[in-house]
N, C-alpha and C positions, 0 to 999 in steps of 0.2 A: 565657374559652374554655369551651364547653359541656361538661359532664360526661356522657359516654355512659352511664354506670352509672346516672345519676339526674338527667336533664335537669331544669331550673328552669323548668317551663311548657312550653306548646305551641311558642312562638316558638323556645325554646332546642332543643326536639326537632327542629324543622324545620331548624334550622341545622346539626345534626350532620352529618357526612359520612355518605354511603351505607353504608360499613362499620360506623360507630359506630351508626347508627341501626338496621341490622339487629341488631347486638349487644344494644341495649337492648330491642329488640322481642321477641327469643328469652326474655326474663323474663316477657313477656305470653302468649307461645305458643310452644312449643319446636319450632315447624316452620322449618326454613330457607326452605322456599318462602314461606311466610306472611311471614316477615320481610321478603324480598326484595319481595314483592308491596307491602307496606304501606309499605316504605321509598321505594321507587321512585315512588310517587303523591305525595310532598310537594313542595310544603306543604300544610298543612292549615290551612283558615281557622279552624275551631274543633272542640271536642271531640266534637260529634255527628258531623262529616264523618269525623273520624278513626276514631270507634267504628264507623260505618257501613261504611267502607272495611275496617276489622279483621274485622267480621262477616261481609262479602262474601269476604274473603280465606279465613276459616276454612271458608266453606260451599263454596268452590272447591277446597279441598285433595283431592287425589287419597288413596286410602286409604293407602297407605304414607307419605305425608306427615302424616295423622292419627296414623298409630301412631308416627311419629318425635316427634310433640307429647306423646302419652300417656308416652312415655320419660321425659320430664322433669317428670311427676307423681308424687309420692310416693303409696303406697298409703293410703287413707282409713284412719284410725286409727293409722298409724304415726306415730311422732314426727319430723316433718318438719324439715329444716334450713333450709330457705329460709323468709325471713321472711314473705312474702306466703302461702305455704302454711300456715305455723303461724298466722296470723291467720285464715286461711279455715277452718281445723279446729278453731278455739279451742273449740266446742261439743261437742267428743269428750272424755267423761270416761274414767278410767282403767278404770272398771268395763265401758265398752263395747268397749274394744281387743280382748279376746281374742275376742268375737263377730264383730267386724268383720274380724279376720285369718281367721277360718273363712270368713266371707261372702266375703272378697277370693280366697282359693284356690278356693271352688266357682265363683266367677264368672270367674277365670283360666282354670279348667279348661274352662268352657264355651265362653268367648269367645275365649280366646287374648291377652289383653292386660288392663292394669290397669282397674280398675273408676273410672270418672270421673264425678264430679259435681259441681256447683257446691255447695260446703259452707258457703259463707258464711251464717252466721245458723240453720244447722240443728244440732241435737243429734246425738249419736252414735246415740241410738236412731231418731231419723228418717232418719239417713243408713243405718244398717241395714235399716231397713224399705223405703227406696227400692232397696236392693240386692237385697235379696230379692224384690220385685216384678219388677225387671228380669230376674232370672234365667228368668221365664217368656217373655222375648221371643224372637223367633226371630234369627238373624243380621243380617238386613237391617233388621229393626225397631230392633234394638240400634245398629246402626251410625248410624241417624237420631238416636237419643237422644243417642249420644255427641258427635255433631256439634253439637247444640243445647246439651249441656253445657260443650264446648269453647268455643262462642261466648260462652255467659254468662260463663264463667270469663275469658276474653279481654277482654271489655267492661269488666269490673271492674277488671281489671289494667292496662289501657288508661288509664283515668281515674286510677289510682295513678302510672302512669310519668309523666305529664304534669302532675300536681297542682304547683302552685307551691310 
């Protein structure tokens, strides 16, 4: 029987019940609208078709659905409890955490939501530089950047979800 928390490959993901597939997909993107959209279009023939669908689903989200997805992400620089978030933020050093906490506060005051960035492979200093740069965006420009970052994160997590 397929494991909804960690399907062993794409064929097992395709075999999940719709409810279990949606549950598994929430680990990739915390929007229920995203999970419903991607689960509904199964089966997928390969990882490329799955990730293309996932990216399209992220880009089609209404802003309240994006905010729901952001709610599933820890602040950059905090010690995440979720395994994938820990891996993604592995480049953050203890020395960077205070500066990132200050930057997170400034970002949240400016935009009203958590600072989201695809942190994989980036150092704490690089994450802080990106945060500081994005503080100069207007609200619409930042929403566009947030969608891009959410799509990148989701793409990486989809590959992890269906890795055999």
